[in-house]
C-alpha positions in Angstrom: 0.3 -0.3 0.1 2.8 2.3 1.0 4.6 1.8 -2.2 1.6 2.4 -4.4 0.8 5.6 -2.4 4.5 6.8 -2.7 4.6 6.6 -6.6 1.3 8.4 -6.9 2.6 11.1 -4.7 5.9 11.2 -6.3 4.4 11.0 -9.7 2.2 14.3 -9.3 4.7 16.0 -6.9 7.0 15.8 -9.9 4.4 17.5 -12.0 4.3 20.1 -9.4 0.9 19.1 -8.0 1.9 18.1 -4.4 -0.9 16.7 -2.2 -3.0 18.8 0.5 -2.8 16.0 2.7 -2.0 12.2 3.4 -3.7 9.8 5.7 -3.3 6.6 6.8 0.4 5.9 6.4 0.7 4.4 9.9 -1.7 1.3 9.4 -1.2 1.2 5.6 -4.7 -0.2 5.3 -6.2 2.4 3.8 -4.2 5.4 2.6 -5.5 8.6 1.3 -4.1 11.4 -0.9 -6.0 14.5 -1.1 -4.8 16.5 -4.3 -7.7 18.9 -4.0 -9.3 18.3 -7.5 -8.6 14.4 -7.1 -8.6 12.3 -4.0 -6.6 8.9 -4.4 -7.5 5.8 -2.1 -5.4 3.2 -1.6 -6.8 0.1 0.0 -6.3 -3.4 1.1 -8.7 -5.7 -1.0 -10.6 -6.9 2.4 -10.8 -2.9 3.3 -12.2 -2.2 0.0 -14.9 -5.0 0.1 -16.2 -3.9 4.0 -16.5 -0.3 2.8 -17.5 -0.8 -0.5 -17.1 2.9 -1.9 -18.4 2.2 -5.3 -21.9 1.7 -3.8 -21.7 5.3 -2.6 -20.4 6.7 -5.4 -22.4 4.4 -7.7 -24.1 7.6 -9.5 -20.9 9.3 -10.2 -19.9 10.2 -13.7 -16.9 8.3 -14.8 -13.7 9.5 -16.6 -11.2 7.3 -19.0 -8.0 8.0 -18.0 -5.5 7.5 -20.9 -3.5 4.1 -20.7 -0.1 5.7 -21.2 1.2 9.3 -19.7 1.3 12.4 -21.7 4.7 12.9 -23.5 4.5 16.5 -22.3 4.6 17.5 -18.7 0.8 18.0 -17.8 -0.3 21.7 -16.5 -1.0 21.7 -12.7 -4.6 21.2 -12.1 -4.7 24.4 -9.8 -2.6 27.6 -10.1 -1.9 29.0 -6.5 -1.0 32.5 -7.1 1.3 33.5 -4.2 1.4 36.9 -2.9 4.8 38.7 -1.6 5.2 39.6 2.1 5.1 43.1 0.8 1.8 42.9 -0.8 0.2 40.7 2.1 1.1 43.7 4.4 -0.5 46.2 2.3 -3.6 43.6 2.2 
């Protein structure tokens, strides 16, 4: 579980999309990676069967992902404009 979560984190962070939070790494039964627009769940099979998230999200729209990564780096999913310390002081 941890290796899968680490790989997802490394891949997206390499494209300048760091996770907002990561939970569940201590027990590694269910690891949640929150990237804002996308939330990644990495489960053990028995935990996945127990919670049955597919039943909860059964009516959600499905999006097909490409099998191969894009050749050009993807742009970040969200752009965060950072204000300079001086701009923050001026409000």
